[in-house]
N, C-alpha and C positions, 0 to 999 in steps of 0.2 A: 504494500500500500504506500502511495506517495504521501509524503508529509506536507502539510500546509505550512505556509510561512506568514508571518505578520510583522509589521514594522510600525513603530511610533517615532516620530521626529519631533523633538522638543526645542523650544527657543533658547534654552540655556542649559549649561552643564549641571549645575546643582540640582535643579528640578528634574533633569534627565536621569540622574542617578537614582533619585527618589522614585521616578516612574518605572525604571528598570526593576527596582526592588519589588514594587507592587505587582508588576507583570509576572515576575518569577514566583511570587507567593500565590498568585491567582489561579495558576493552572499547571498541569504537568507538561511543561514545555522545555525545550533546549534553548539555551542562550547561544546564538550564533555570532552575534556582534553587539557590542555596546561600547560606544566611543564618541568623543567629541569631534566635530567637523566644523569647517569654516561656515559662517563667521561666529563661532561660539555656540553652535547648535550641538545637540546630542541625539544620536540615533540608537534605537534598541531593535534588533532583529532576532526573532524567535522562530522556532519550528516545532511541530508536533501534530497531534490529531486536530482536525478542524475545530471541534468543540473547545478544546483546551486553548488553541490559539485565539479563537474568538473571545473567550472569557478573559484571557490574558491581555489582549489589546483593549478590550472594554475597560478593564481595571486600570490600565495605564492611562487611558484617556480621562477616566474619572479623576484620577489623582493629578494629572497634568493640567486639566481644565483649560484655562485661557493661554497656557504656554505651549499647547500642541500646535505645531505647524501643519502637519499632514500625517496620515496613517493609511495602512491598508491591511487587508487579509487576502491572501491568494490561496485558495483551497487546493489548487493543482498547478504549481509553478512549472514553467518550461524547464526541461532538463539542463539547458545551457546557462541558466540564470546565475547560478553560484560562480561558475568559472568566469563569466563576463564581469560580475561584480568584483571578483578577486583580480581581474586583469590578466588571467593566465589561460586564455583560450589558445587553441592550437591552429591558428589560421596561417596558411602558407602563402595565399594569394588574395589580393583584393581585386574583385571585378568592379561592379558598380559599388559606390559608397553611399550609405544612408546615414544621416545624422539627425538625432532628435535632441533638443536642448530643453530642459525643464527648470522651473524655479525651485523645486524641492527634490530631495533624495527619494522620498516615497513615490512621487509621481514619475521620476525617472525609472525606477524599477518596474512600476506598473506599465509604463510605455514600452520598455524593453521586453517584458513578458508578452504583451499583446503583439508586438512586432514579430517576435520569434514564432508565435503561434499562428500568425496570419499568413505567412508565406514561407517558401523554402529559402531561408536566409541563414547566415551564420552571424551570431553576435560577436563582435570583435571585443568590445569593452562597454561596461556601464561604469563610467567614472563618477564617483560620488563626492561632490562638494569639496574635494581637496584642492585648495588654491583657486576655487572658482566662486567664492562668495555664496556658498550654500546651494549652488545649482548642481544639476546632474547632466551628463552628456552621454548619449547612447550612440555607439557606432556599430554598423553592421554591413555585411557584404553579401553579394549574390548576383544573379542576373538582374538587369535593369528593371524588368517588369516585376520581379519578386521584391526587389528592394523598394520600388515605388509603392507597391501594395503594403509592404510591411511598415514603411515610414508613415503612410497614410493611416493605417490601423492604429499604430502606436500613438501617433499624434492625436487622433480623435479621442482616445481614452483620456488623455491629459487635457485636451482643449476644453472638454466639458467642465473640468474642475477649475479652469483658469490658470493652470500652472505651465502651460506651453509657452516657451520662449520663441523657438524657431524650429523649422524642419527643412532639411536640404537633401537632395539626391544629386550625386555627381556620377554621371553615367560611365565615365572613363577617366578616373583620377591619374595624374602624372605619377610616374614610377617613384620619384623622390618622396611624394606624399605617401605612397605605399609603405616605404621603409620607415617613415616617421610613425606610422600607426601600428606597425607590427612589432 
């Protein structure tokens, strides 16, 4: 059975640690990530059964109240999501390049998941707020049609929440750009 994942993104570190504690106490979940990110935000990523993740995220939101930036629960995350978040995907070649930029970490992960599920693409990276003022950037590759469909699907999920910064498809990126991204 595939584990669900959930994330709570908090405006500040002190409250973020308090939210993490509440989330861990609320359900039988595994803590996958808990750390500060630019600009002084804090994220907590957990996994477990859907019910436990739901309970944990709800508890975190209750404790965090007005300091919550964004959150999500993904009952069935795409298999490539963890590698893309860690920045250690095994991509050898970039065909067309798709880029989705979001205002929050949570929305970036949601967009990456939706993009990967929408078309036959490979996630290159989901860069989470490090040195980017709290934003997230998703890069992916594949055939032009697939990349276009994936970027459109990922962007649509984020656009509804107001967290979409921009979306770009580059049909044939220059070789030097390939090397910078891999």
